[in-house]
C-alpha positions in Angstrom: -24.1 24.6 12.5 -20.2 24.6 11.6 -18.8 27.3 9.4 -16.9 25.3 7.3 -16.5 24.7 3.6 -13.6 23.0 2.3 -13.8 22.7 -1.8 -11.6 21.3 -4.7 -12.4 21.2 -8.5 -13.9 17.8 -7.6 -15.0 17.9 -4.0 -16.9 19.8 -1.6 -16.4 19.0 2.0 -18.8 20.6 4.6 -20.6 19.4 8.3 -23.1 16.7 8.1 -27.1 17.7 8.4 -29.6 15.3 9.8 -31.1 15.3 5.7 -27.4 13.0 5.4 -29.3 10.4 7.5 -30.0 7.9 4.3 -26.5 8.7 2.7 -25.1 7.7 6.4 -27.0 4.5 6.2 -25.8 3.9 2.9 -22.0 4.2 3.8 -22.7 2.6 7.1 -24.6 -0.7 6.6 -21.9 -1.6 3.6 -19.9 -4.8 4.5 -17.5 -3.6 1.9 -17.1 0.1 3.0 -17.0 -1.5 7.2 -14.5 -4.3 6.4 -11.2 -2.4 8.1 -13.4 0.0 10.3 -14.0 -2.2 13.7 -17.6 -0.7 13.8 -20.5 -2.1 13.4 -22.3 -2.6 10.9 -25.8 -0.4 10.7 -28.8 -2.3 10.1 -31.3 0.4 10.2 -31.7 4.6 9.5 -32.2 4.9 12.6 -29.0 3.9 13.8 -27.8 6.2 11.2 -30.0 8.9 12.4 -28.7 8.6 16.1 -24.8 8.2 15.1 -25.4 11.8 13.2 -27.3 12.9 16.0 -25.5 11.9 19.0 -21.9 11.5 17.6 -21.2 13.3 14.7 -23.4 16.7 15.4 -22.7 16.4 19.1 -18.9 16.3 18.3 -19.4 19.6 16.3 -20.7 21.3 19.4 -18.7 20.1 21.7 -15.1 19.8 20.0 -16.2 22.2 17.5 -14.7 19.8 14.5 -15.3 16.2 13.3 -16.1 14.0 10.8 -17.4 16.0 7.7 -19.5 15.3 4.7 -17.8 14.6 1.1 -19.4 15.6 -1.8 -18.7 14.5 -5.1 -19.5 17.9 -7.1 -20.0 15.7 -10.9 -22.5 13.1 -9.2 -23.6 15.9 -6.9 -23.7 13.3 -4.4 -22.5 12.4 -0.6 -20.1 9.5 -1.2 -18.9 9.3 1.9 -16.9 11.6 4.8 -13.2 12.8 5.8 -11.9 15.0 8.9 -10.3 15.3 12.0 -12.1 14.2 15.1 -11.2 14.9 18.5 -10.8 11.6 20.8 -10.6 12.1 24.1 -10.1 8.1 24.5 -6.8 9.1 23.4 -5.8 11.3 25.9 -7.7 14.6 23.7 -5.5 13.2 20.2 -7.1 14.3 16.9 -7.6 11.6 14.4 -8.0 11.5 10.6 -10.7 9.7 9.3 -12.5 8.8 5.7 -14.5 6.3 4.5 -15.9 6.0 0.6 -18.8 4.3 -1.1 -16.5 1.2 -2.9 -17.3 2.9 -6.4 -15.4 6.3 -5.3 -12.5 3.8 -4.2 -9.2 4.3 -6.5 -10.0 7.9 -7.8 -7.3 9.8 -5.2 -10.4 11.1 -3.2 -9.4 10.0 0.3 -5.9 11.5 -0.8 -7.2 14.9 -2.2 -10.0 14.7 0.5 -7.1 14.1 3.3 -5.0 16.8 2.1 -7.8 19.3 2.3 -8.5 17.8 6.3 -4.8 18.1 7.1 -4.7 21.9 6.0 -7.8 22.5 8.0 -6.6 20.7 11.1 -2.8 22.4 11.2 -4.1 25.7 9.7 -7.1 26.9 10.9 -7.6 24.8 14.1 -3.8 25.2 14.9 -3.6 21.3 15.8 0.1 20.3 16.7 -0.6 16.6 15.6 -2.7 14.3 14.0 -3.0 10.8 14.8 -4.6 8.4 12.2 -4.8 4.5 12.5 -5.3 1.4 10.1 -6.0 -2.5 10.4 -3.0 -4.4 9.4 -4.5 -5.8 6.7 -5.9 -2.3 5.5 -2.6 -1.4 2.8 -4.8 1.5 0.5 -5.3 3.3 3.7 -2.0 2.6 5.2 -0.6 3.7 1.4 -2.9 6.6 1.7 -1.5 8.1 5.3 1.9 7.5 4.5 1.8 9.0 1.4 0.5 12.0 3.5 3.5 12.4 5.5 2.3 9.8 8.6 4.5 7.5 10.1 3.7 4.6 12.0 4.5 5.2 15.8 3.5 1.2 17.2 0.9 -1.5 16.7 -1.8 -1.5 19.6 -5.3 -2.0 20.8 -7.9 0.8 20.5 -7.8 2.2 24.0 -10.9 -0.1 25.5 -10.6 -2.9 23.4 -7.8 -4.4 25.0 -10.0 -7.3 26.3 -12.3 -7.6 23.6 -11.4 -11.4 22.0 -13.1 -9.7 18.8 -10.6 -7.1 18.3 -7.3 -6.8 17.2 -4.0 -4.6 17.6 -4.0 -1.8 14.9 -1.5 0.1 13.5 -1.2 4.0 14.9 0.7 6.9 12.7 1.1 10.0 13.8 2.1 13.4 11.5 3.2 16.4 13.1 2.7 20.3 12.2 6.5 20.5 11.5 6.6 17.1 9.5 3.4 18.3 7.5 4.8 21.8 6.2 7.3 19.7 5.0 5.0 18.2 2.7 3.4 21.1 1.6 
């Protein structure tokens, strides 16, 4: 198990556990949540279990970090995820990602958890840069990344999706450790 615990007045951010499978399913089977992710909508709890075991927990073991569960303390409820994730398909970049249940949108949670994740990534993991992606139509996530100091670097396909007719180009963002230091 990873020894990571990030906390604010409202949020507790910790590694995912297998006990989180129902929350993972609820999040990733919601078509509103998945609208701009490019991920396949989950249809079964078994698919959520597979993601936890073979993606999230595997990333922890292989890279030492990955997406983290976000608990909304006032409700004592797992409401989504945040965190930096290592991406071998982009040449070893680390990507800031977040995803939350719709009833928690518009409350500043993505911004708050992103700040905590960036601090962890730059100060604890000693990353030199962190990237981010948004679909062009996803103005809410674009605004969050820009608020965090990210700058758009290109509009292009995600690696491996260039020949998939169901995929479209996405916005690529980047924040260097130096630029991050100016925002804190």
